[in-house]
Every structure is written in C-alpha cells, then in structure tokens.
Phi, psi and omega in degrees: 000126188282166181296320178300318182291326181289324175298321180293319181293315184298320180293321177296315185288328180289328175287327183280351179277349177287170185289152189256088183302323182295313181299313182297317183292322178298320179295314178299316182296321182291317181292324181294315178293319174299318181300314181297319180296324185293312178298324179294315178298317177306311180292336177280321181284327194303311187299331187259000183222054188286339175295340178264321183262345180214054190282338180292344176294326182264323179248109181216161179264125177066228179261018183277040178285137181281165177300127185282119181286154175277168182275007181292171185304317179240032187287350180271351181289317182306305176303328176301318185282326184261359181263118183260178186302313182305315178289330176293317179300316179289320185280314189241006178087160185289327174302305182296320178294323178288328175298323175295319185295318174302320173299315178297324176301310185294320185289321177279331171295313183287335175295313175293323176299313180302313179301321181288313182289324176287329181280334178256309188280324182297316177300318176305312181292321181289314183297317180297314181296320179296325185275321193238352184249132179295148183300325183282342176269008182223162170220187187299319183277326185292334181291339183267003180249182183265011190303320187258008179262352191294351177247016184243151177288352172299341182296342181288338171296324179291317175303315184293324179295326182288334172293318178294318177302319181299316181284332176298313177303308182304317184292316183289322185289315180301316179300310182285332171299313179298323175288327178292323182290327179294312179301319175296319179299319176291322181297318178301328182258008181284153182298326180302320182275316184297327179279355182280139181290320182289342181293333179250028180239142177255148175253132183243121177238170184050052177281133177301153182298324179292341181251016184273075175199171181294323181289329179289326172294321173298317180300323183293319177291327177293328187293329184267353173058054177283155189286347184231123176284165174280151177265343172194153180224155179207123178271143185292156182238146184290134175244001178057227178266013174307308179301319176299320180294317178302313178301309179305317178298311184291325176294322185290327176296314185298318183295319186291316180302317180300317180289321175303312186289325171299320185284326185253025184308135178067019181071024178226149182286137173293161182290332186219133183291139180294151181229166178216146181256125178260134179079195186080184183214125184046044179081003183250133181075192179092178184244130187265128174236165172289129196284324183295313183294323180296314177285335178288314176301318181296324185288316181296314175301318177301317179298314179296323182294315183297313180297321181289319183295316181298324177291325186265353189290138183255099182282359179281349180275127187272164171254178181266025175219160178198178182225153175220132177264147176256169185285333183208156179309308180303324183294323179295319176292327177295308180300311180302321179293318184293326189258013188292330181250006179251155183230071181300125179064022184079008182268165172237121182250118177225169174299133184285136176280170172304137177300336176288343186267351187279135172269094186298328180294331183267338192291333181272359182288141182279161182302324176300313182294319181294325175296320183290321175293328178289323176297317179293320181298315178294325176298320179292322178297319178293322182295319180298320178298315180300306180294344179285344179293339174294308174300326177296324177298315175302312179299320183291323178290324178293321178293339179249035183302322183294327177291331178290347179297336178292335188241340181250113180298324178303317181292323181295313176292325180294312182297327178290313193279323187222069181303327179301306180297323180296313182291325176297317180290319180294342177267330184269320191294318186299307180301322181297315177299315174305314178293322180300305180291339175279352187290323187274340190297317181292331171302314179299312178302316181289321173301314182293321178293326172290323179296327181279004167103022177299130181287331183222159178299321177296315175298320177298322179292321179292320177292325177299315177300318182289317187282317182294320178297312179296323175299316184293318180295314180299308189280309186282337177258302192288301186292320178307312179293319176296321175302320175296322175296311178302322181299308180297321178296313177299316180301320178293321181290319179298324181290322177293327179291318178297333181273003179061041179283155177287163180292331177293320174298317178299318179295319180297331181294337181289350177291341177277000181304316175301322179291322173304315178301311184302311187288331184297303181292334176287313182300332182291353171308325178299328177291320184284334174298331179270342179283317183297314177306317181297319177297325178288327181290321174301320177297315178287331173297322179295324178294327182280336182049044181293322181295319177304312179294319179301313181298318177296322183290318182295313181295324184284315188273339179260315183246343181083147180250145179280160178299327184290319178298317174300316179296315179292326180294328181288341177287151174297134183287160174283138179275127183274085185300317184303316186289319184287323174298316184295317179298314182295317176300317180295313177301316179296325178290324182289317180299317176293317183306318188258355185304311180274350181271312181219088189302339178291343174292318181296323177298317178299317179299317177303317180299311184292326175295319177298317179293315181302314186301321180280321182296309186289336175293307177303316180302313185283332181286319193240345194239292191266159173234166177274131184300315175214127185285126175249000180077032183071034183293345179285345192306310182294331176298311188287325181293324177297319179288326170301317176291327173300317176300328175289323176296318178300321179293323180290323178295320179299316181296316171307312184292319183295318182286325181288329179284328184284316183260351186089139181290344184284338175290339183063013179286343179293341181299333182299338185261002181281317190310318180306326176298314177298320178292324174295318178298322180291319181295319178295322180292322180297312182290331175298315179287333183272322191252335192296316179305307180293340177279325185273329195232155171276111182253101181284151167278172179298322176295323179289325177293324178294320184263009177298142180282120183256134176258145182274158175296318176297323181293332180277326184270326188304310181274008184048048181298319182291320178292322178290321186284321188245018171285156183296131190293342179295338185285334183232007181282144178277147174285147173297147166252128171311133178230134175230169179293144186302328179287355179257349185291331181294338181268359182297328175296339175275348182266310186253148172261157183094181182287132180244128186257140176262129184222168168252140178222150177261127179265120177296326177303332179250026180070033179081010184290133182283139182207158183288152180210154174250133175258112181265181180308131178095359177080015177284123174276128170245112187271150180257121184253129181280161185291332180291342180263005186292317179286145183300143175287122182300325179297316179286335172295319183292327180292316183288322180290322186287165177270092192307308181294320184292322182295316179297314179299320179295312182298322179289323174296321178289341179298327187238016180218154175287157177305313175251134182248096184282163175271136187303147180296335186268010169105009178296142175272347180250165183302150173296154183300145179271163182253090179269173187301132181086358187294308182296323181295320180293319179293321182297331185285351175084176183290153181248151182289327185259005175229162173268143183286070174281162183288135175266103179203185184291161177291338178298343185257357179293128180230145185297151172283328181268155178302139180264139176298130180294136178270138179307141173087355182260211194276134164219150192302319182293317180289323178292327177300324178285333181290333178296343180262011179286130184262109177277357183292330176291349182253007181086015185252152176290136178220131186295128179286148181287136178080004174271099183287356186262355186260122175288159178283154175288158181298328183289347190251018179283115187289330186289347183264003186282338188241011185292133172235354179201156183282059184266321181224051180259093180293150176252145180302331183269001182237146179271157181218148175304322185259036187299323185294309182296323187286331182295344183292340179265002186293135176299337180280341179293143184272057176241124164296168186304322187277001187245008180290140180298153179294146178262145177299139180266126175256170180293131179093350183250127181268154171291115184230159173283161174298144184245145173269094178223170180291145165312330185256022174263118186248014185262167184102187185294144179273143175293156172282157181294159179293161181305143182099346179246135185284188183256345182279157182303319181298314181291329172308302180304316182291329179295319181299316182298319180295320182296319182292334184264350182296000000 
C-alpha cells in the first residue's frame, strides 16, 4: 500500500468519524413510519380484541373499573386525557399512579432541558463553527455539538447551562417528592390499607435458635420495651420439601394437559401419540417414551409424594423468622420506626409485607447462607458484564461501520455503489442489535436477585432496578465508549505503521489520546440519536401487542391451548415495573449525559418520554395490573438513580473541560460545584421526606381514633398463623383439565376402566364439574367453553386480600367503622350498637338472666386473674415503657405539664390491671363512683404525670401510670371499686347493680 493510498484512507476515516446526518435521518424516518403503522394497526384491532387490549374493563377488583373507552377509531384517547391522578390512585393503585407521575416528571423535565440546551447551546455551537471551523471539517449535526469547542473558552457557556439543568432537576424532584409523600400519607390512612391485616403486622427475621418459638418472639419485643405490646405472635414452621413437591406436581399437570390437548386437538384423536425423549444431549441419544403415559405416571408419583409428606410433616420445628401483630396500624408503624436501626437479640424487625409479596423460599435462609449466595451472585453478575462485552463489541463495530470501509473492501465497494442503503443500514442496525441483546438481561438480573436472597418480590424489583441500571450505565455508556476509544486508537496506530513511521512517532501520537477520548464520546451522540427513535417505536409496539397476538394465534391453530392457559391468558398481566423503570432511567441518564454535549439527544429523550407517558397510562388503565401493591415504594430508588444521572452529566463536563484545557489549568473545577450541590440536596430530601415516606406517622387525634383490635380477636381465630403461614400448607393441587369435547376420547387414550364423577375445581372457585377418573386414580376435569374465560368474581377473590376482607367484614358487622374511646375512661372500644341492642336495654332486667354486657366476643375477658404471658405486660417493664420518648421518631408525644394535651390511647392507666368486665363504665350509663372514675378519662385534661392519687385498696400496690395497649390484660388485678366486696357472689351482684343503675 502506497503512502498516497494511506493518506487517502486517513482523510476518509477522519471525515467518517463525524456525525452521519443521513444515517440518523434514515433511522428517524423509518421508526416514524413504522410507529404510525403500528398505531393504525392498534386502532383497527382494539375494538374486536378487548380481552387483549382492555382486560381490566372486565377483570377488576371491587368497584375499581376503569372508564370504558368507546369503539371508535381514537376512542381510547378521551379517557387518557380526562382521567386525573386522584381517580388513577383509586382505580389502578398507588404503584401505577406513582409510575405515571415519574413519567410526567421526566417528560416535563426533559422538555425544559431540551428547550434550554437548544435555545442556548445550539446557537453558541453554530456561531462558533461558522466562525472558527473550516467548512470541510463540519457537517449539519457536528455544528450542533460541542465537538470543536472543547479547547475554547466558549465551553463555559455549556458549564453554565449544566448549573441551570442541575437546579431544574432539583426543583422538579423536590416538587414531586412532596406530592409523593402526600400520596403515601393518604394511602396509609385509606380504608384499603388500614383494614389490611398485614398493615399492623411486623416481620421478625434472623431469629436466634434459642428464641425460635412464640414465647421467644414475645421475649424479643419485651426486651426492647416498645410502647405497644403485640396482640399475637407466630414463629414460622418448617415445611421441608413440600413447596418443591407441589411445584413439581403442578408442572406435571401442565405438561400432561399440553400433551392431551395437542393429541386431542379439535375433538379428534391425533394420528400419532406424542413422545418424549429422556436423557441424551442436544437431541442425540436418550430413551423415547410415550409422553402421555410418562406425565401421567409422573403425576401419580407427585400426588403420592405430596400426600405422604403432608402426613409426615412436623410443624413443631420452627424457622428463623416470625410475625407479630399489633393492635392498630399506627402502633405497628411506630414500633417499626423505633426499631429500624436496632437488632434486638440479633433479629431484624420490619413492617410485614403483604403475604402475596413474600418469597417464602428465601425467608428461611440463614444470614450465612444468604451471604454465600450473594457472593456467588455477584460473581455471576461480573461474569455477565464481562461476556456482555462481546455484543457491545459488535454494536461498536456496527456504530463505526463507516470507518471500517478503509479496511474491509466489501464495505468500501458497498458504500461507493449504494451509499443510500449503506447509510440506512449503518443507522438502523446498531440500535436494533443492542435491543436484541438487551432483551434477556432483565430476566437474568431478576433470577440472580432471587438467588441472592431477596425476601419479597418488591424488594427484588428494587434490587433489579439498582443493579440493572448500574449494569446499563457501565456497559452501554462506559464500556461502549471505551471500546470506541480503543477502536480509534488502534486505527491510528495501524495507519501510522502503514506509513512506515518510527516507533517514537507512534508513541508521540498517543499524546493525542485525550483528544481522541473527547471526540469519541461526543461523536457517539449519532448512535444515541438512532437509539431513541427505536425506543419510541418499541413503546408503541408494546401498545399494539402484535407479538402476543401472533404467539396466541400460532399456539391456538397449530398446537392448541389448554383450558388453564386460556384462563390465565384472559387475566390482566402483571406490569414489570423493574424493567420499565430501568429502561426509563437509562434513557434519562443518556439524555442528561449528552444534554450539554449534543442537545438533540435531549430532544429525542423528551419525545420518547412524552410517547411513553401516554402509552403506559393506557396500559396501566386498561391492560396491566400491579402484582402486589406496595404504595409506590419504588419511588425513592428511581429518584436516587435519576440524581445519579445528573451527577454523571457533571462528571462528563469535568472530563470534557479537563481533557480540552488540561487538568493542570484547573479550569475543570468550574464544573465541580453542581456535584456538591446535588449531594447536599440528596441529603436534604432524605432527611425531610424519607421518614414520612416509609412510615405512617400519626397525629394525636389519629392515635385516639385509630381502630384498635383486641388480643382475643387476633388469637382466638389464629388470624396471624392463617394469614402468614407458609402457603404450601394450605395450597390446593392442580387438577388436570381438558376441553369438554375431548373427554369422550379419553377411553381411547387410557387403557382400563374410566369412571365418570363430579369434582370441585379450586381453579374455578370450587365449581362442580364433570370429570373422568383414569387409571391410577387421576381425575381429568372437563371444562365447558363457556367456562374457559376467567370468572370476574373469582378474579376479584384471588386479587383481593381475601382473609383481610373476611375479617374486616365480620368485625364491621358488630362495630362502628371508627371505634372511639368512651368518655368515661374506657381503655377498650365503646359497646357496639347491634340490632336489638336498644330494645334489649329498654326491656329492663329479667329474673332468669344476669344483666351481662351484650357485645362482641372480642371484649369478653376472664373473671379470674390470668397468668402473665412472657413478653407482655408486667408492672416493672411497663413503668419503664412509660418513659419511652416518641418525639425522636417523629411521633406526637404529650409534653409534661401541658394540661391541654390528651393522652395517647395506649397510656390510659386504669386499663392496665383489668381482669374482668366488672367496673367498665359506658358513656351512656351512670355509676355511683363516676367522680372517681372520671379521673382516668382521656378527655380529662391531665397528662399522665398529673393524675390525682388514687385510693389504695387491699391487694393493690401503688404504681405509676403505665403506657400499655388497651388490649393488654395482664399483670396484677385491681381491687373492686368502693361498695363492692371481694367474694364472687358480691361481684356478680355488683355487675347487675351497675347495669341497673
């Protein structure tokens, strides 16, 4: 190769390193056209495929039905425009509403950033290029970037704009953080949350072996002297391999159903029985078996194994986790907040998640096992990052396709003969390959996070967002840029070697490496200008769900679908918040990264955020549901990553300034202050908003009016054990189901006698249906076509918190929605007014009955002293509890000496020693000793320290007022009031006399 040829190659590659306007324009035009076609297809398919595009209109929980869109061409647009956030919170839940709020934040934030950068920086860049850059060294897009300004003082205009962007982000984040805290505060006080049993439950993990019992859990809470005792506790029980056996059984049912439906497709026997190959490798070798017989035998073995294991399981063996319920929701949050940084007896006490959110297989793992799996998981993550450099190398080569023409003759001839197609492919192919390789990464991240021991699915989602976002930043931005730098540096060395330059000259060429780095990541803006149009198209493609329809069509017409698959497919799918949040955060970070470097990237990001906000609003209103409602718990995670994206933008400006002027000039210091400002702002919002975001912080009035549940009500029905027991202990096994027109063919599939029976399917809400009992006792149910779609009523049962719903409805039957404390000083709720109560009182005393209180069973208390349970009330411990200061945790605490502050419900001292309903005055009834009893009234204006001395009776010691729960009945019993004797007969007469007074 001659020197002239090498000079020509050098000139060509130098010009091809600039931005490629034709490639960017071709990608934008292609994605715009395909997106318009996708929206058109969606509008055509939507009216006739509502089970795909509007499943939530049919399947919703309670009265949370979304507004029904019309069947007109754009009939879905009007509900999107007119449905505002308060209605969204009610209809789709707070998780979905906060996701849409994050999208609104991003779309308006990047609209402002795009307006600022395009209005200020583009004129600066254009004027500088027209004045100081030769015409042959610039093109339309390069004039709009900072590429040629890095060694000019004009770059300080870009630094000033980064200050403005930083303050814009801070203003937007502060405003939306404040609104999210308001939404969370309202959610904590909503009936849906307050009536949930898990909302007043605490989860205890890492319980030491010697405390792995119910009594041990009580001792743990007693040791920390919390102001409110528990109403019930439950230590987890070992279930062994039972969950794996149930999963193995249900997988066998699915496999058998698939083989039967394929073989009996259309109500006709297939020409050839299905087979399966056991063993072998990649389809070679192994033993071929009849698939139906294989899965039938597998199912028989699984059923016997589950039954035997359930009969042999020893539920006396405890696990290292447990749960404790509190009397009221505010009490649970107060205790959890107080213990958030403490580890009593080595345990960790947090608010209990919804039982449907728990990853039960991880909950029982020991800390040592979790640490071991975390180490292995991080090793796998590093390995995935390393192997991901292979597709990144391919993407980088495709992104620099024009530069390869100097070395690859085929590409050179292609670019010469058909420049249009060459630029089109070079603009479209890199982001398409990137999207293809990035499809599996979130799935890998989620599996690794579960392997590493996440206790809940929501915790898993937050970890996936954090790790996947970091992975995208490291791989797609940092490594991708480094590959480009290495590629350009190697190319320069090859050219110099071809020109027969000396080794010293080649080394001197490396002095240009800072300039190469600078230009490389700036020139890569062209790749991101092709990336964002693809992301916009993928958002609209997600709206049309064309792949979903195609897969269902193929599976239905070629293989057949089982009744179970059809029923599951008709339900609204779960929204993958972790994946969507991660992709949005990555787009936001790229937008910030290039906002001061190439403002058009910020414009592209703003456009995609606007498209996403409307598309995902439709998806969440009509298609997707939240797997488990967490009340927007993901918010602080995504906002922290958004702020990290702004810090990356500032670091890039520091790097650009330092490489342009040299770090010895210290001009790069001008770009450092925004980083420090952002760190201070992060600390401020954490201190200001985080406590109210994480916990329900009640006011004094809310504490007084909180719905208080009794200990007896929680323990009698074993509510805690039933609600937080391992689901494997009560989950039903799948029953094989086939279409009704296939059951007549079962005698031709199975040999031997087949019996017709009726069976109840738990999958269909216990509905009775015809079934066939084949050889081995396997029941195969027949499902009529009318029952294929999921029953909306059954969906409401499964989606709702069934146990909480039943318990709330049963308690509300005999109690008011709000249970105030009686004016006469009761520590327990006032009597409820059930049907016939007033008529009963009006009829007067009867001769043959004692005038006992007519009320719910939850208020019945023993007449004899109760043995104190470990971990509950005792006078010495309660005396110390009265000194607990809640002010340090953000809760209201009555100040000493302030006669205007009423007592908290938990601090009423007269209820600490009750043992029988002997002297419990009601607000509507009079008592002889009303004056003395009124001293204990919450409405009397005495703080705890100012109650007048009480008369001492025999057997009663002088004690300080106690801060205990209204439902804590343990400790020494009080003496009867004056006028009542000590014998049982006088007690009984006293009760009747009190009632008649």
